[in-house]
NUGU-757745 format. One line per 10 residues: number of its first residue (from 1); for each residue y negated, x negated, z negated of C-alpha. Coordinates in nm, 3 decimals, m for minus. Layout:
// residues N
NUM	Y,X,Z; ...
//
This chain:
// residues 540
1	2.583,1.471,m2.841; 2.777,1.478,m2.509; 2.878,1.128,m2.427; 2.599,0.942,m2.206; 2.635,0.775,m1.850; 2.408,0.435,m1.950; 2.274,0.407,m2.297; 1.941,0.078,m2.317; 1.992,m0.029,m2.648; 1.799,m0.240,m2.886
11	1.457,m0.262,m2.686; 1.097,m0.178,m2.746; 1.001,0.124,m2.525; 0.695,0.103,m2.376; 0.657,0.465,m2.236; 0.398,0.437,m1.929; 0.157,0.656,m2.130; m0.024,0.382,m2.240; 0.079,0.406,m2.657; 0.200,0.058,m2.785
21	0.534,m0.034,m2.768; 0.758,0.074,m3.028; 1.180,0.082,m3.039; 1.405,0.286,m2.915; 1.714,0.397,m2.757; 1.658,0.517,m2.387; 1.989,0.656,m2.251; 2.077,0.832,m1.932; 2.292,1.156,m1.829; 2.311,1.319,m1.444
31	2.017,1.036,m1.343; 1.777,1.220,m1.646; 1.613,0.966,m1.939; 1.723,1.098,m2.330; 1.496,0.978,m2.518; 1.692,0.870,m2.856; 1.621,0.679,m3.176; 1.691,0.306,m3.213; 2.053,0.235,m3.286; 2.174,0.547,m3.259
41	2.505,0.413,m3.134; 2.550,0.760,m2.926; 2.840,0.697,m2.726; 2.792,0.589,m2.372; 3.026,0.473,m2.025; 2.788,0.190,m1.996; 2.529,0.007,m2.240; 2.265,m0.253,m2.176; 2.188,m0.460,m2.452; 1.798,m0.505,m2.484
51	1.760,m0.688,m2.802; 1.395,m0.912,m2.772; 1.314,m0.767,m2.437; 1.085,m0.469,m2.353; 1.172,m0.185,m2.184; 0.919,0.002,m1.922; 0.976,0.328,m1.666; 1.050,0.192,m1.296; 0.706,0.076,m1.110; 0.492,0.264,m0.862
61	0.411,0.075,m0.628; 0.077,0.287,m0.419; m0.012,0.089,m0.185; 0.225,m0.027,0.085; 0.291,m0.044,0.478; 0.665,m0.094,0.408; 0.678,0.246,0.638; 0.942,0.169,0.840; 1.177,m0.117,0.693; 1.546,0.062,0.761
71	1.718,m0.139,0.947; 2.115,m0.354,0.912; 1.921,m0.692,1.032; 1.874,m0.997,0.793; 1.514,m1.055,0.780; 1.450,m0.668,0.672; 1.718,m0.689,0.367; 1.547,m1.022,0.245; 1.207,m0.782,0.232; 1.308,m0.482,0.122
81	1.481,m0.645,m0.185; 1.157,m0.807,m0.293; 0.930,m0.535,m0.451; 1.285,m0.372,m0.608; 1.373,m0.757,m0.767; 0.967,m0.733,m0.977; 1.092,m0.330,m1.091; 0.916,m0.115,m0.827; 1.090,0.190,m0.815; 0.871,0.428,m0.596
91	0.639,0.255,m0.274; 0.419,0.496,m0.128; 0.377,0.413,0.239; 0.131,0.530,0.518; m0.212,0.363,0.383; m0.512,0.251,0.598; m0.463,0.517,0.820; m0.153,0.382,1.023; 0.150,0.603,0.949; 0.474,0.679,1.179
101	0.462,1.065,1.186; 0.333,1.306,1.267; 0.352,1.195,1.611; 0.368,1.514,1.897; 0.648,1.377,2.179; 0.416,1.367,2.476; 0.200,1.097,2.239; 0.452,0.903,2.153; 0.432,0.574,2.350; 0.056,0.510,2.282
111	0.093,0.592,1.906; 0.419,0.375,1.922; 0.189,0.057,2.068; m0.011,0.158,1.794; 0.293,0.134,1.559; 0.431,m0.152,1.643; 0.082,m0.377,1.610; 0.075,m0.245,1.269; 0.445,m0.314,1.138; 0.615,m0.473,1.443
121	0.921,m0.389,1.646; 1.104,m0.119,1.639; 0.843,0.085,1.680; 0.905,0.426,1.607; 0.715,0.742,1.634; 0.881,1.036,1.492; 0.711,1.414,1.467; 0.716,1.483,1.142; 0.784,1.429,0.823; 1.149,1.578,0.815
131	1.228,1.305,1.094; 1.062,1.040,0.898; 1.224,1.097,0.609; 1.576,1.141,0.778; 1.511,0.800,0.948; 1.393,0.611,0.660; 1.591,0.792,0.363; 1.954,0.608,0.453; 2.130,0.367,0.215; 1.822,0.306,m0.011
141	1.762,0.112,m0.311; 1.461,0.287,m0.465; 1.200,0.546,m0.306; 0.974,0.641,m0.088; 0.676,0.843,m0.028; 0.477,0.844,0.258; 0.111,0.916,0.322; m0.026,1.098,0.688; m0.206,0.904,0.843; m0.542,0.956,1.007
151	m0.590,0.675,1.260; m0.198,0.814,1.371; m0.288,1.172,1.358; m0.660,1.016,1.615; m0.462,0.842,1.884; m0.198,1.119,1.873; m0.446,1.368,1.954; m0.797,1.186,2.040; m0.685,0.849,2.212; m0.896,0.583,2.110
161	m1.157,0.599,2.243; m1.497,0.491,2.091; m1.642,0.843,2.119; m1.651,1.146,1.836; m1.332,1.445,1.794; m1.469,1.766,1.941; m1.382,2.063,1.710; m1.110,2.157,1.865; m0.943,1.810,1.842; m1.052,1.811,1.496
171	m0.852,2.158,1.433; m0.594,1.965,1.617; m0.530,1.693,1.355; m0.580,1.961,1.080; m0.278,2.132,1.172; m0.118,1.844,1.212; m0.222,1.732,0.885; m0.127,2.063,0.701; 0.271,2.083,0.809; 0.300,1.716,0.703
181	0.171,1.803,0.388; 0.338,2.157,0.352; 0.667,1.877,0.420; 0.589,1.680,0.170; 0.404,1.420,0.254; 0.209,1.268,m0.013; m0.191,1.271,0.078; m0.430,1.184,0.309; m0.490,0.784,0.448; m0.781,0.643,0.624
191	m0.842,0.291,0.756; m1.233,0.354,0.845; m1.223,m0.061,1.009; m0.919,m0.004,1.262; m0.936,0.174,1.544; m0.899,0.450,1.614; m1.001,0.560,1.302; m1.303,0.357,1.284; m1.421,0.568,1.604; m1.488,0.894,1.355
201	m1.782,1.034,1.195; m1.792,1.112,0.861; m1.771,1.486,0.988; m1.423,1.436,1.093; m1.296,1.308,0.814; m1.382,1.569,0.570; m1.250,1.819,0.765; m0.938,1.625,0.675; m1.008,1.535,0.323; m1.011,1.998,0.312
211	m0.685,2.021,0.431; m0.529,1.744,0.198; m0.732,1.916,m0.089; m0.632,2.280,m0.023; m0.227,2.091,m0.111; m0.374,1.972,m0.415; m0.314,1.582,m0.256; m0.578,1.274,m0.251; m0.723,1.115,0.018; m0.691,0.773,0.021
221	m0.945,0.564,0.218; m0.963,0.188,0.307; m1.341,0.190,0.340; m1.584,0.143,0.629; m1.650,m0.156,0.479; m1.523,m0.420,0.196; m1.765,m0.658,0.269; m2.146,m0.661,0.310; m2.180,m0.274,0.328; m1.898,m0.258,0.035
231	m2.218,m0.030,m0.135; m2.256,0.230,0.161; m1.924,0.257,0.278; m1.856,0.360,m0.062; m2.084,0.556,m0.054; m1.964,0.761,0.201; m1.601,0.790,0.074; m1.743,1.011,m0.223; m1.947,1.215,0.018; m1.592,1.274,0.226
241	m1.433,1.351,m0.168; m1.683,1.557,m0.282; m1.787,1.758,0.041; m1.412,1.850,0.073; m1.353,1.911,m0.303; m1.047,1.638,m0.366; m0.951,1.374,m0.558; m1.045,1.050,m0.391; m0.841,0.723,m0.380; m1.022,0.338,m0.290
251	m0.749,0.149,m0.161; m0.727,m0.211,m0.267; m1.104,m0.226,m0.419; m1.230,m0.524,m0.283; m1.570,m0.677,m0.238; m1.487,m0.907,0.013; m1.703,m1.235,0.178; m1.933,m1.491,m0.032; m2.242,m1.184,0.043; m2.025,m0.932,m0.157
261	m1.878,m1.130,m0.453; m2.040,m0.979,m0.768; m2.072,m0.689,m0.595; m1.793,m0.447,m0.798; m2.045,m0.487,m1.125; m2.235,m0.193,m0.909; m1.931,m0.069,m0.706; m1.696,m0.009,m1.063; m2.001,0.165,m1.200; m2.075,0.385,m0.949
271	m1.715,0.521,m0.945; m1.738,0.613,m1.287; m2.072,0.795,m1.215; m1.916,0.972,m1.021; m1.618,1.098,m1.223; m1.870,1.157,m1.500; m2.037,1.403,m1.200; m1.654,1.551,m1.199; m1.543,1.383,m0.928; m1.133,1.277,m0.957
281	m1.212,0.963,m0.832; m0.984,0.641,m0.878; m0.917,0.327,m0.724; m0.581,0.080,m0.678; m0.585,m0.320,m0.667; m0.363,m0.660,m0.561; m0.419,m0.912,m0.845; m0.505,m1.157,m0.544; m0.796,m1.356,m0.386; m0.689,m1.330,m0.015
291	m0.650,m1.018,0.179; m0.382,m0.954,0.459; m0.387,m0.706,0.810; m0.345,m0.750,1.189; m0.494,m1.029,1.375; m0.648,m0.763,1.620; m0.858,m0.595,1.295; m1.065,m0.915,1.312; m1.229,m0.893,1.633; m1.452,m0.641,1.763
301	m1.341,m0.216,1.780; m1.431,m0.192,2.142; m1.170,m0.438,2.275; m0.904,m0.192,2.176; m1.067,0.160,2.233; m0.823,0.200,2.533; m0.507,0.105,2.346; m0.335,m0.196,2.270; m0.195,m0.281,2.619; m0.545,m0.211,2.796
311	m0.637,m0.453,2.486; m0.462,m0.789,2.558; m0.533,m0.752,2.937; m0.892,m0.707,2.849; m0.919,m0.992,2.583; m0.746,m1.249,2.908; m1.082,m1.192,3.091; m1.326,m1.521,3.010; m1.595,m1.249,3.024; m1.444,m1.032,2.758
321	m1.381,m1.349,2.556; m1.764,m1.417,2.542; m1.822,m1.088,2.482; m1.658,m1.106,2.142; m1.781,m1.477,2.044; m2.088,m1.298,2.141; m2.002,m0.964,1.835; m1.869,m1.238,1.559; m2.240,m1.370,1.565; m2.427,m1.046,1.593
331	m2.181,m0.774,1.442; m2.109,m0.465,1.595; m2.266,m0.135,1.410; m2.058,0.058,1.190; m1.811,m0.252,1.226; m1.666,m0.488,0.889; m1.731,m0.844,1.033; m1.464,m1.041,0.879; m1.460,m1.355,1.077; m1.827,m1.319,1.110
341	m1.847,m1.307,0.716; m1.677,m1.632,0.634; m1.535,m1.810,0.973; m1.193,m1.847,1.136; m1.159,m2.160,0.871; m1.069,m1.850,0.617; m0.788,m1.684,0.840; m0.468,m1.805,0.854; m0.150,m1.680,1.068; 0.086,m1.477,0.835
351	0.312,m1.376,1.152; 0.358,m1.440,1.463; 0.717,m1.408,1.560; 0.763,m1.586,1.863; 0.521,m1.874,1.754; 0.631,m1.985,1.359; 0.486,m2.326,1.440; 0.162,m2.086,1.379; 0.295,m1.937,1.064; 0.089,m2.087,0.723
361	m0.196,m2.236,0.900; m0.598,m2.133,0.923; m0.664,m1.995,1.308; m0.952,m2.298,1.305; m0.682,m2.573,1.243; m0.450,m2.436,1.537; m0.725,m2.416,1.762; m0.901,m2.776,1.674; m0.578,m2.892,1.744; m0.563,m2.789,2.050
371	m0.917,m2.846,2.148; m0.948,m2.473,2.237; m1.234,m2.235,2.090; m1.095,m1.979,1.785; m1.137,m1.691,2.014; m0.950,m1.850,2.295; m0.643,m1.919,2.080; m0.674,m1.553,1.917; m0.653,m1.421,2.222; m0.376,m1.630,2.359
381	m0.164,m1.534,2.053; m0.196,m1.189,2.045; m0.107,m1.203,2.419; 0.241,m1.377,2.350; 0.299,m1.183,2.059; 0.242,m0.832,2.246; m0.021,m0.768,1.954; 0.196,m0.833,1.700; 0.007,m1.058,1.422; m0.055,m1.062,1.040
391	m0.303,m1.256,0.909; m0.426,m1.397,0.584; m0.831,m1.359,0.514; m0.901,m1.570,0.224; m1.217,m1.371,0.115; m1.278,m1.255,m0.270; m1.306,m1.401,m0.570; m1.144,m1.374,m0.876; m1.426,m1.271,m1.116; m1.415,m0.955,m0.930
401	m1.057,m0.961,m0.901; m1.033,m0.918,m1.267; m1.316,m0.686,m1.316; m1.130,m0.473,m1.051; m0.797,m0.507,m1.239; m0.948,m0.445,m1.647; m1.112,m0.084,m1.493; m0.956,0.241,m1.690; m1.004,0.356,m1.348; m0.757,0.141,m1.093
411	m0.396,0.178,m1.128; m0.178,m0.132,m0.982; m0.051,m0.184,m0.575; 0.054,m0.459,m0.342; m0.067,m0.402,m0.015; 0.239,m0.578,0.105; 0.274,m0.601,0.431; 0.678,m0.691,0.486; 0.720,m0.904,0.771; 0.907,m1.192,0.851
421	0.705,m1.518,0.872; 0.512,m1.613,0.580; 0.340,m1.275,0.439; 0.149,m1.262,0.172; 0.310,m1.356,m0.159; 0.175,m0.987,m0.336; 0.447,m0.836,m0.210; 0.718,m0.986,m0.438; 0.478,m1.070,m0.637; 0.200,m0.818,m0.806
431	0.379,m0.660,m1.038; 0.535,m0.951,m1.232; 0.183,m1.194,m1.125; 0.021,m0.944,m1.393; 0.232,m0.884,m1.698; 0.276,m1.285,m1.657; m0.067,m1.412,m1.580; m0.311,m1.160,m1.628; m0.141,m0.978,m1.970; 0.027,m1.242,m2.178
441	m0.160,m1.611,m1.976; m0.517,m1.470,m2.004; m0.504,m1.142,m2.247; m0.754,m0.957,m1.923; m0.490,m0.656,m2.035; m0.276,m0.572,m2.337; 0.124,m0.478,m2.198; 0.129,m0.094,m2.246; m0.208,m0.064,m2.066; m0.036,m0.287,m1.781
451	0.215,m0.045,m1.753; 0.036,0.230,m1.737; m0.157,0.086,m1.468; 0.165,0.059,m1.292; 0.354,0.344,m1.387; 0.178,0.704,m1.546; m0.149,0.664,m1.405; 0.034,0.625,m1.024; 0.273,0.907,m1.079; 0.015,1.190,m1.207
461	m0.215,1.033,m0.894; 0.056,1.131,m0.637; 0.186,1.410,m0.824; 0.502,1.282,m0.912; 0.570,1.490,m1.132; 0.938,1.369,m1.326; 0.796,1.052,m1.243; 0.571,0.747,m1.458; 0.671,0.821,m1.851; 0.982,0.748,m2.027
471	1.027,1.151,m2.151; 1.347,1.320,m2.205; 1.432,1.500,m1.873; 1.210,1.263,m1.640; 1.411,1.059,m1.363; 1.577,0.749,m1.498; 1.415,0.479,m1.320; 1.356,0.195,m1.508; 1.285,m0.149,m1.538; 1.407,m0.380,m1.865
481	1.223,m0.736,m1.864; 1.158,m0.980,m2.121; 0.754,m0.989,m2.154; 0.773,m1.406,m2.207; 0.925,m1.486,m1.950; 0.807,m1.240,m1.638; 0.625,m1.414,m1.404; 0.621,m1.367,m1.043; 0.780,m1.637,m0.816; 0.603,m1.602,m0.478
491	0.326,m1.873,m0.374; 0.176,m1.865,m0.036; 0.382,m2.139,0.059; 0.740,m1.932,m0.050; 0.626,m1.578,0.005; 0.969,m1.410,m0.065; 1.052,m1.663,m0.400; 1.216,m1.356,m0.673; 0.990,m1.293,m0.993; 1.093,m1.474,m1.366
501	1.197,m1.273,m1.660; 1.282,m0.905,m1.485; 1.644,m0.800,m1.629; 1.755,m0.485,m1.541; 1.639,m0.241,m1.296; 1.782,0.128,m1.281; 1.691,0.399,m0.991; 1.783,0.781,m1.083; 1.963,0.594,m1.364; 2.207,0.387,m1.147
511	2.139,m0.020,m1.183; 1.978,m0.169,m0.850; 1.901,m0.507,m1.019; 2.119,m0.631,m1.253; 2.067,m1.005,m1.399; 1.777,m1.057,m1.133; 2.088,m1.011,m0.868; 2.057,m0.675,m0.635; 2.362,m0.465,m0.666; 2.548,m0.275,m0.382
521	2.391,0.118,m0.581; 2.155,0.296,m0.318; 2.050,0.574,m0.480; 1.685,0.543,m0.339; 1.525,0.890,m0.092; 1.222,0.965,0.075; 1.035,1.142,m0.159; 0.891,1.559,m0.022; 0.599,1.530,m0.293; 0.514,1.947,m0.379
531	0.180,2.094,m0.352; m0.031,2.111,m0.615; m0.264,2.441,m0.577; m0.204,2.703,m0.417; m0.070,2.774,m0.032; m0.309,2.708,0.254; m0.463,3.007,0.319; m0.342,3.203,0.611; m0.028,2.940,0.636; 0.270,3.141,0.516
//
């Protein structure tokens, strides 16, 4: 046999299929895997001794907001390293309806404002998937795949107006989506609690999901409500996917707010029934009881109807703030009212670059310290940060998190929002938290089953046809870890602390993490995901 570039020897292989661990040597040649019997002694340029360790495929994080992490500044470098250190070799971004492409040049400015309020500056917007890939694929250590955000499509074509799209506008959105999917985007995402996606009717989303279905790519949705109306919101998602003929991925499935605790018993049963009825449906979940999102999403959707600058101007008016207070109590039809379902004492500031002293504190406490109403404090903070404020929302019950994690329909995600300040620890800890806490310590999952949720299952869902498994000829994305020591280090107080027990990470056959230290190798790229069905009729 020809000499290998690298050989991982002496370890137990967990291959990503869900099969039990077994002894094997794993070789790499030209960036691809060569599986060998244990103790093969095949000559290799580099040998990694994995005796007593476990070798797995690289982890695939199916739900991130890492769309715009390219750049040379120190903060972005620290944020980029966090998932890599826990073994994430592929991230899937563009979730919750917001992606930085495709944005026609004439609509770039208003969409850029939305992007800035989501990802923080610099607010880059790209005309096509190819432009995005060229900009974000430079000198990456791990891989990135990207969904097309419905909110971005709507902002580019319709704007932020609280109205239904016209047939011509829906056709224009479908055209932009078709081009991006044909170029390699991985699917369609919606965030139906966020403006402008919240303004869309079900028929609009069905039309777009049909385009995704024609490409054999999934419809990925942040439901219209994950709190008291989660069950009706789930029915809408099932209706959309069924009518469109698309696969359905329910993002970060949860039943949040005290009134919805325990509802995962019913929502998971509904997903299982839909699958039994023939719908290709799965979900993902992060292993924490707190969520994270933009602060402006805590306020009624009418406030951002004319875009971010108009929102900030309006929020300075006392009458507008009074109306916000009223709607937080009374609710707004079709709007997930997080504060009304929980309270400002559960909303903690994660990122506010111009007000670092606010980070880590609840809005209730910050407002009390200033002697002001929480709505006034929230509106003032948004103005001071030009809309760029990220929060944590402590709103879920541990029983529901465990129930979704254990479901055979669920794969793992971080839903990471990689921004400065005190981001959610899920960005740096989700995968090692599951392997350490929920596999080894709690016994909720076995090791092979958990790895399948992180590797083979997401690779199949998103059409990453040569990734996610340890199999001959597959891309050599690997993790070598110690199952006795693996654990998350990240906490709410120290959210980017590195994990424990991850010895080595390979991307494309090159070592990117060695002994817990990130190397200079940068083999990652933005992945173009091919269609999985025939071409869209009428497109040449």
